[in-house]
C-alpha positions in Angstrom: 0.0 0.0 0.0 1.4 3.5 -0.9 2.4 5.8 1.8 -0.2 8.5 2.5 1.1 12.0 3.3 -1.3 14.9 3.8 0.3 17.5 1.5 -2.6 19.9 1.9 -2.1 20.2 5.7 1.7 20.3 5.6 1.7 22.9 2.9 -0.8 25.0 4.8 1.3 24.8 7.9 4.4 26.0 5.9 2.5 28.8 4.3 1.2 30.0 7.7 4.8 30.3 9.0 6.0 31.9 5.8 3.2 34.4 6.1 4.2 35.2 9.6 7.8 35.9 8.4 6.7 38.4 5.8 9.0 41.5 6.0 12.1 39.6 7.2 15.3 40.0 5.2 16.6 37.5 2.7 16.2 33.8 3.2 14.5 34.5 6.6 11.3 35.2 4.7 11.1 32.5 2.0 13.3 29.5 2.8 11.2 27.1 5.0 13.9 26.0 7.5 15.4 29.4 7.9 12.0 31.1 8.3 10.9 28.6 10.8 13.9 28.9 12.9 13.8 32.7 12.8 10.1 32.7 13.7 10.6 30.4 16.7 13.6 32.5 17.9 11.4 35.6 17.6 8.8 33.9 19.9 11.5 33.4 22.6 12.6 37.0 22.2 9.0 38.2 22.6 8.5 36.1 25.7 11.7 37.4 27.3 11.1 41.0 26.3 7.6 41.1 27.7 9.3 40.8 31.0 12.2 43.1 30.2 9.8 45.8 29.2 8.6 46.0 32.8 12.2 46.5 34.0 12.9 49.1 31.4 9.9 51.2 32.2 10.6 51.0 36.0 14.1 52.2 35.4 12.8 55.1 33.2 10.3 56.1 35.8 13.0 56.2 38.5 15.2 58.3 36.3 12.4 60.8 35.8 11.5 60.9 39.5 15.2 61.4 40.4 15.5 64.3 37.8 12.4 65.9 39.3 13.5 65.4 42.9 17.0 66.9 42.1 15.2 70.1 41.0 13.6 70.3 44.3 16.8 69.8 46.1 16.5 66.1 47.2 17.7 62.8 45.9 15.5 59.9 44.7 16.1 57.9 47.8 15.4 60.8 50.1 12.1 61.4 48.3 11.0 57.8 48.4 12.0 57.5 52.0 10.1 60.7 52.9 7.0 59.5 51.0 7.2 56.2 53.0 7.4 58.1 56.2 4.6 60.4 55.3 2.4 57.4 54.5 1.9 58.5 50.9 1.4 55.4 48.7 1.9 56.6 45.2 3.5 54.4 42.6 6.5 55.3 40.5 4.6 55.4 37.2 2.3 58.2 38.6 5.2 60.0 40.2 7.1 60.0 37.0 4.1 61.4 35.1 3.7 64.2 37.8 7.4 65.0 37.5 7.2 65.3 33.7 3.8 66.8 33.1 2.6 68.5 36.3 5.7 70.0 38.1 3.6 72.0 40.6 1.8 68.9 41.8 5.2 67.1 42.0 6.6 70.0 44.0 3.8 69.6 46.5 4.5 65.9 46.8 8.1 66.7 47.4 7.2 69.2 50.1 5.2 66.5 51.9 8.1 64.1 51.7 10.5 66.8 53.0 8.3 67.6 56.0 7.9 63.9 57.0 
């Protein structure tokens, strides 16, 4: 009995991967084995970088808060320590936004932290 291979399904599977690698450079977009490897590697990068994105944003927020705090004559650690003592629970994302877009509100927060 002849061997039965489902060409329709395997071709569809290949076309799906090659469609996902559209826009890649050179053989990465049209050679099956290269495209498959590139696509799989991309998935691992995506998984890793979804976690790294959180780290990067936190670091950016801390830099912005520090810059704003320095303008008010205190360091980042002094500001965060003062906020903790004053019992002000405000996260870094919001603090960074205040420092960037609402300097007068950030100044008021810094005054509360200084007085604590």
